C-alpha positions in Angstrom: -39.4 105.7 90.7 -39.3 102.3 92.3 -42.5 100.9 93.8 -42.4 100.9 97.6 -41.6 97.5 99.1 -44.2 95.8 101.2 -42.4 96.7 104.4 -42.5 100.4 103.4 -46.1 100.1 102.1 -47.3 98.9 105.5 -46.4 102.3 107.0 -48.8 104.1 104.6 -52.1 105.4 105.8 -55.2 103.2 105.6 -57.7 103.8 102.9 -55.0 104.8 100.4 -54.4 103.3 96.9 -51.3 101.2 96.9 -49.3 99.1 94.4 -47.4 95.9 95.4 -45.2 93.5 93.6 -44.0 90.1 94.8 -44.3 86.4 94.8 -47.3 84.3 95.9 -46.7 82.3 99.1 -50.2 81.0 99.8 -53.6 80.9 98.3 -56.9 80.3 100.1 -60.0 80.2 98.0 -63.4 80.5 99.7 -66.9 80.8 98.3 -67.0 84.6 98.3 -63.3 85.6 98.3 -59.8 84.5 97.5 -56.9 85.3 100.0 -53.5 85.6 98.4 -50.4 86.1 100.6 -47.6 87.8 98.6 -44.1 88.5 99.8 -41.3 90.6 98.2 -38.5 89.7 100.6 -38.6 93.0 102.5 -40.1 91.4 105.6 -41.1 88.1 107.0 -44.9 88.3 107.0 -45.6 89.7 103.6 -49.1 91.0 102.7 -52.5 89.5 102.4 -54.4 90.4 99.2 -58.2 90.1 99.2 -59.8 89.3 95.8 -63.5 89.5 96.1 -65.9 87.1 94.3 -67.4 89.7 92.0 -64.0 91.1 91.1 -63.0 91.0 87.4 -59.8 89.4 88.6 -61.3 86.5 90.5 -60.7 84.2 87.5 -57.1 85.2 87.3 -56.7 84.7 91.1 -58.0 81.2 90.8 -55.3 80.4 88.3 -52.5 81.7 90.5 -50.2 79.2 92.1 -47.4 79.2 94.7 -44.3 80.9 93.4 -46.1 83.1 90.8 -44.8 86.6 90.4 -47.6 89.2 90.5 -48.4 92.9 90.5 -51.5 94.1 92.4 -53.2 97.4 92.9 -55.8 98.1 95.6 -57.1 99.8 98.6 -54.9 99.4 101.8 -57.3 98.8 104.6 -57.1 97.9 108.3 -57.5 94.1 108.7 -60.3 92.6 110.8 -58.1 89.4 111.2 -55.8 88.9 114.1 -52.0 88.9 113.5 -51.9 91.4 110.7 -52.4 95.1 110.7 -53.8 95.5 107.2 -54.7 93.9 103.9 -55.0 95.1 100.3 -58.4 95.0 98.7 -57.5 94.2 95.1 -58.8 96.4 92.3 -56.3 95.2 89.6 -54.1 92.1 89.3 -51.4 91.1 86.8 -49.6 87.8 86.5 -46.0 88.7 85.8 -44.4 85.3 85.9 -46.3 82.0 86.2 -45.3 79.0 88.4 -46.5 75.4 88.0 -47.1 72.4 90.3 -43.5 71.3 89.9 -42.3 74.4 91.9 -40.1 72.7 94.5 -40.7 75.2 97.4 -44.3 74.4 98.2 -46.0 75.4 101.5 -44.7 72.7 103.7 -41.7 72.2 106.0 -38.6 71.2 104.0 -35.4 70.0 105.7 -32.4 72.3 105.5 -30.5 69.4 103.8 -33.1 69.3 101.0 -33.0 73.1 100.6 -29.3 73.0 100.2 -29.8 71.0 97.0 -31.9 73.9 95.6 -30.0 76.8 97.2 -30.9 79.1 94.3 -34.5 78.9 95.5 -34.2 78.6 99.2 -34.3 82.4 99.8 -38.0 82.1 98.9 -38.7 80.3 102.2 -39.4 82.0 105.4 -36.3 80.7 107.1 -33.8 81.7 104.5 -35.5 85.0 103.6 -35.0 85.8 107.3 -31.4 84.5 107.2 -30.4 86.8 104.4 -32.2 89.8 105.7 -30.3 89.4 108.9 -27.0 88.9 107.0 -27.6 92.2 105.1 -28.4 94.1 108.3 -25.3 92.7 110.0 -23.1 93.7 107.0 -24.5 97.3 107.2 -23.9 97.3 111.0 -20.2 96.3 110.5 -19.6 99.2 108.1 -21.4 101.6 110.4 -19.5 100.6 113.5 -16.1 101.0 111.9 -17.0 104.3 110.2 -18.2 105.7 113.5 -14.9 104.6 115.1 -12.6 106.3 112.6 -11.7 103.2 110.5 -11.0 103.3 106.8 -12.5 100.5 104.7 -9.6 98.7 102.9 -10.0 96.3 99.9 -7.2 93.8 100.3 -6.3 91.4 97.4 -8.0 88.1 96.8 -5.1 86.7 94.8 -2.0 86.6 97.0 1.3 84.9 97.5 1.1 85.2 101.3 -0.2 82.3 103.5 -0.9 84.5 106.5 -1.7 81.6 108.9 1.2 79.4 107.7 -1.1 76.4 107.4 -0.5 75.8 103.7 -4.2 75.4 103.0 -4.5 77.8 100.0 -6.3 77.3 96.7 -3.8 77.6 93.9 -4.4 80.3 91.2 -3.3 79.5 87.7 -4.0 80.7 84.1 -4.6 78.1 81.4 -3.0 80.3 78.7 0.4 80.7 80.3 1.8 77.2 79.8 4.6 76.4 82.2 5.0 80.1 83.2 3.3 81.4 86.3 1.0 84.2 85.4 2.3 86.4 88.2 5.8 85.2 88.0 5.4 83.2 91.2 3.0 80.7 92.8 -0.2 82.5 94.0 -3.4 81.5 95.7 -6.7 82.7 97.0 -6.3 84.7 100.2 -6.8 83.2 103.6 -6.7 86.6 105.3 -6.2 90.3 104.5 -4.4 90.9 107.7 -0.8 91.4 106.5 -1.8 93.9 103.9 -4.1 95.7 106.5 -1.1 96.0 108.9 0.8 97.9 106.2 -2.0 100.3 105.6 -2.6 100.8 109.3 0.9 102.2 109.6 -0.2 105.1 107.3 -4.0 105.4 108.0 -4.0 104.5 111.7 -7.2 102.5 111.6 -8.3 100.2 108.8 -10.6 97.2 108.3 -11.2 94.6 105.7 -14.5 92.8 105.0 -14.5 90.4 102.2 -14.3 86.8 101.1 -11.5 84.5 102.2 -10.7 80.9 101.2 -9.3 77.8 103.0 -8.5 74.6 101.1 -9.2 72.6 104.3 -10.8 69.2 103.6 -13.3 69.6 106.4 -17.0 68.7 106.2 -18.0 70.0 109.7 -21.0 72.3 110.3 -18.5 75.1 111.1 -16.2 75.1 108.1 -16.5 76.3 104.5 -14.0 76.7 101.7 -15.2 80.2 101.0 -16.4 82.5 103.7 -16.3 86.2 104.8 -14.0 87.7 107.3 -13.9 91.1 109.1 -10.4 92.2 110.1 -9.7 95.5 111.7 -6.1 96.7 112.3 -5.1 99.6 114.6 -1.8 101.5 114.9 -0.7 102.7 118.3 -2.7 99.9 120.0 -2.0 97.0 122.3 -3.8 93.9 123.2 -6.0 95.7 125.8 -7.1 98.1 123.0 -7.8 95.1 120.8 -10.0 93.4 123.4 -11.9 96.7 124.1 -12.6 97.1 120.4 -13.8 93.5 120.0 -16.2 93.7 122.9 -17.7 97.0 121.7 -18.0 95.5 118.2 -19.9 92.4 119.3 -22.2 94.4 121.6 -23.0 96.7 118.7 -23.8 93.9 116.3 -26.0 92.0 118.8 -27.8 95.2 119.7 -28.4 96.0 116.1 -29.8 92.5 115.4 -32.2 92.8 118.3 -33.3 96.3 117.4 -33.5 96.1 113.6 -34.3 92.4 113.0 -36.9 91.8 115.7 -39.5 90.1 113.4 -36.9 87.7 111.9 -35.3 86.9 115.3 -38.7 86.2 116.7 -39.3 83.7 113.9 -35.9 82.0 114.6 -36.8 81.9 118.3 -40.0 80.1 117.6 -39.0 77.8 114.8 -35.2 77.3 114.8 -33.6 77.9 118.2 -35.9 78.2 121.2 -34.8 80.9 123.6 -32.6 82.6 121.0 -33.6 86.2 121.8 -33.2 85.7 125.5 -29.7 84.3 124.9 -28.7 87.3 122.8 -30.1 89.7 125.3 -28.1 87.9 128.1 -24.9 88.5 126.2 -25.4 92.2 126.6 -25.8 91.9 130.4 -22.6 92.5 132.4 -19.0 92.5 131.2 -16.9 90.1 129.1 -14.7 88.0 131.4 -10.9 87.6 130.8 -8.4 84.9 131.8 -5.1 83.8 130.5 -4.6 80.6 128.5 -2.6 79.2 131.5 -5.5 79.9 133.8 -8.0 78.4 131.4 -6.0 75.2 131.0 -5.8 75.0 134.8 -9.5 75.2 135.1 -10.0 72.5 132.4 -7.5 70.1 134.0 -9.3 70.5 137.4 -12.7 70.1 135.9 -14.8 66.9 136.4 -16.1 67.3 132.9 -15.3 64.5 130.5 -13.6 65.7 127.3 -13.0 63.9 124.1 -9.6 65.7 123.9 -7.6 65.9 127.0 -6.6 69.5 127.8 -3.0 70.3 128.6 -0.6 73.3 128.5 0.8 73.8 125.0 -2.2 72.2 123.3 -4.8 74.0 121.2 -8.2 74.6 122.9 -10.8 72.5 121.2 -14.4 73.6 120.7 -15.5 71.5 123.6 -13.0 73.2 125.9 -14.0 76.6 124.7 -17.7 76.0 125.2 -17.0 74.6 128.7 -15.1 77.7 129.7 -17.8 80.1 128.3 -20.9 78.1 129.3 -20.0 76.3 132.5 -17.1 78.2 134.0 -18.0 81.8 133.5 -21.5 81.6 132.1 -21.0 84.2 129.4 -18.5 85.8 127.0 -14.8 85.1 127.8 -11.6 86.5 126.4 -8.7 84.0 126.7 -5.3 85.6 126.3 -1.6 84.9 126.2 -1.3 81.6 124.3 1.8 79.5 123.9 3.9 80.8 121.0 4.2 77.4 119.5 0.5 77.1 118.7 0.1 80.7 117.4 1.2 82.5 114.3 4.6 84.1 113.7 3.3 87.7 113.7 2.0 87.7 117.2 4.0 89.8 119.8 6.1 87.7 122.0 5.8 88.2 125.8 8.7 88.7 128.2 8.4 85.1 129.4 9.5 83.9 125.9 6.8 81.2 126.1 3.6 83.0 125.3 2.4 85.7 122.8 -0.1 88.6 123.1 -3.0 86.7 121.5 -6.7 86.7 122.4 -9.7 84.6 121.5 -13.3 85.6 122.3 -15.3 82.5 123.4 -19.1 82.6 123.5 -21.7 80.2 124.9 -23.1 77.8 122.3 -20.5 78.9 119.7 -17.0 78.6 121.1 -14.5 80.9 119.4 -16.0 83.9 117.5 -13.1 86.3 117.4 -9.3 85.7 117.3 -6.7 88.5 117.4 -3.4 89.7 118.8 -1.0 92.5 119.3 1.4 92.2 116.4 5.1 91.8 116.7 6.5 95.3 115.8 10.2 94.6 116.8 12.1 93.8 113.6 14.7 91.6 115.2 12.2 89.5 117.1 10.0 89.2 114.1 12.8 88.0 111.8 14.0 85.5 114.4 10.4 84.1 114.6 10.2 83.8 110.8 13.5 82.0 110.7 12.4 79.6 113.4 9.1 78.9 111.5 10.9 78.5 108.2 9.1 81.4 106.5 10.8 82.9 103.5 11.7 86.5 104.4 12.3 87.4 100.8 8.7 87.0 99.9 7.7 89.1 102.9 10.3 91.8 102.5 7.6 94.4 102.2 6.1 93.2 105.5 9.5 93.6 107.2 9.8 97.1 105.7 6.8 98.2 107.8 8.9 97.4 110.9 11.9 99.3 109.6 10.4 102.7 109.0 8.1 104.3 111.5 6.7 101.1 113.1 4.3 101.4 116.0 2.7 99.0 118.5 -0.4 97.7 116.6 -3.1 95.1 117.0 -6.1 93.6 115.3 -8.5 90.7 115.1 -10.5 88.6 112.8 -14.2 87.6 113.0 -15.7 85.0 110.8 -18.9 86.6 109.5 -20.8 83.4 109.1 -20.1 82.3 112.7 -21.5 85.6 113.8 -24.6 84.9 111.7 -24.9 81.4 113.3 -24.9 83.1 116.7 -27.5 85.7 115.8 -29.9 83.4 113.9 -29.4 80.2 115.8 -28.7 78.3 112.6 -26.4 75.4 113.3 -24.7 74.9 109.9 -22.5 77.4 108.2 -23.9 76.3 104.8 -27.2 77.8 105.9 -26.0 81.3 106.5 -24.1 81.9 103.2 -25.8 82.3 99.8 -23.8 79.8 97.8 -22.0 77.3 100.0 -18.6 76.1 98.9 -17.5 72.9 100.8 -15.5 69.8 99.8 -17.4 67.9 97.2 -20.1 70.6 97.0 -20.4 73.4 94.5 -23.8 75.2 94.2 -24.7 77.7 91.6 
């Protein structure tokens, strides 16, 4: 049976014998005792070991160094020190894996830039241990939310011939052994979205969602873009844009509530050391409703604003991050759904409105983040969809299967996409996408 993790051990009764395993974070040697802080990644604070002077293991404790892997047995006792509930009075100690003075994650503040150069070790720091605990909790919360709302988890392909967004920024997939012949008989790439496949399955299972890696060959080195990232994409049959917005709001509320409830220690750390006021900002997002306005109304507000923008707003132009943040932070002071965008700046699959100028699209904008969620009601009318594909120069032959879903038993349907790393940036206060994903993949950068 597995040894209880430190987080679990702390729930045990005092004056009980306990066994812990982990890695040394700090060592403080005094005349009569050595204090060793050990952490196994299960929580932020770890556990203090007390090795008394007359202990048979005092000599070994003196030879320990930061980063060493150890096993310790002892008596779990209430601690007289402030800031910790208990400590382990060591009765046996084993050095499992030694560490030397060249260990690069010493007990000092390292810059995030430096830690990216040793990303295989950065989870050993307080900050990144907290990041990846929160990431794990948020992933579980995503699956729990959709399971409780009747969605089926769908694994869509990573290798695909479909460029869902039509931007042409796909990574090419090839096989070295096939010579001039394409391995799959056609040009394929790494997926930019599982949406189109999810639409097909929603027309049989009613509600599905994907949650997996997606790829963009976009030569961008901003703090918000990565070549490999994770997307959450639900699709619902018998649903319109209002249903889509209702689901997105409930989803975000659930994730933030889960973070506040289940990750309180880590969020408190981020609040103190990474983003002052983080917890209050997250709590504020749960107060009141999420505002709504059309794209046309949003552009009107931007054009009338006295704010100076680097990109001049105007009807028919994409909203830039600075526009999105102004609308969410300054205009409404909270979460905002912007709907009904011009059809020319949105994808072919979005349902066209009666005005023939806009489509049933929505973006969720949040203070400090900008766009977090993007979605739409999908175009279920076969004639309208084929006309839009022709106008966009999309090869209907390669998407014949997609058109089939509109021929036989089609329904109004809708869905959205959420970039998982952007959610994590919101919840942790981390400002660079490279710092909320285990192995960042960006132009010119390939970690382990």
